C-alpha positions in Angstrom: 149.0 143.7 60.2 146.5 142.4 62.7 147.0 142.6 66.5 146.2 139.3 68.1 143.1 139.3 70.2 145.0 137.6 73.1 147.5 140.4 73.1 144.8 143.1 73.3 143.1 141.2 76.1 146.3 141.1 78.0 146.9 144.8 77.5 143.4 145.7 78.4 143.1 143.4 81.4 143.7 146.2 84.0 141.6 148.8 82.2 138.3 149.2 83.9 137.4 152.9 83.2 137.9 155.4 80.3 140.8 157.1 82.1 142.5 153.7 82.3 142.5 153.8 78.5 142.8 157.5 77.6 143.8 159.2 80.9 147.2 160.6 81.9 148.6 157.2 82.8 146.4 155.4 80.4 147.3 152.6 78.0 147.0 154.8 74.9 149.7 157.1 76.2 151.9 154.2 77.2 151.6 152.5 73.8 152.2 155.7 71.9 155.3 156.4 73.9 156.6 152.9 73.5 155.9 152.9 69.7 157.6 156.2 69.2 160.7 155.2 71.2 160.9 151.9 69.3 160.7 153.7 66.0 163.4 156.2 67.0 165.7 153.3 68.0 165.1 151.8 64.5 165.9 155.1 62.9 169.2 155.4 64.8 170.1 151.8 63.8 169.4 152.6 60.2 171.5 155.8 60.5 174.4 154.0 62.1 174.2 150.9 60.0 174.0 148.4 62.9 171.5 147.4 65.5 171.6 148.1 69.2 173.9 145.6 71.1 175.6 144.6 67.8 179.3 145.2 67.2 180.1 148.4 65.3 181.0 147.7 61.7 184.7 148.1 60.8 185.3 151.7 59.7 182.3 153.1 61.5 183.4 155.8 63.9 180.0 156.9 65.1 178.1 155.0 67.8 175.2 155.3 70.2 175.6 157.8 73.0 172.7 157.5 75.4 169.4 159.3 75.3 168.0 162.8 75.9 164.5 163.3 77.3 161.9 165.3 75.3 158.4 166.4 76.3 155.9 166.0 73.5 152.2 166.8 73.3 149.8 164.6 71.5 146.1 163.6 71.4 146.8 161.4 74.4 148.2 164.3 76.5 151.8 165.2 77.4 154.5 162.5 77.4 158.2 162.2 78.1 160.0 160.3 75.4 163.7 159.1 75.3 165.4 160.3 72.1 168.5 158.2 71.2 171.7 160.1 70.4 174.8 159.4 68.5 178.3 160.5 69.5 178.9 162.7 66.4 175.5 164.4 66.7 174.6 163.6 63.1 171.4 161.7 63.8 168.3 163.6 62.6 165.2 161.7 63.8 162.2 161.8 61.5 159.5 160.4 63.8 160.0 163.3 66.2 162.2 166.0 64.6 164.5 168.2 66.5 162.6 171.2 67.8 159.2 169.4 67.4 157.0 169.4 70.5 153.7 168.0 69.1 153.0 164.5 67.9 150.4 165.4 65.3 149.7 163.1 62.4 151.4 160.2 64.1 149.6 157.7 61.8 150.9 159.4 58.7 154.4 159.4 60.0 154.3 155.7 60.8 153.0 154.8 57.4 155.7 157.0 55.7 158.5 155.1 57.5 
């Protein structure tokens, strides 16, 4: 998959210094957080058998139940991510497992999904 040059230009438009890219509030941290949260949402959708904002399939008693915040450490620094929950507490995320506090090997995890 190739990221369009125009999209990169738009994302990098406000980045003028290295901290804008790699600093505490930098784009690397923001993109990593957004990517992880999106992957967790997809994992929960797969677990439940339906996408967010879709009707629950007949016979499915489990459903989404908000989010819990989790602090994780990665190459980009420390980030707060929103972990989606299910009502029955059966969801076991793979991107950021329960009890995990470091996002090491993120590339390998993304490829394995």
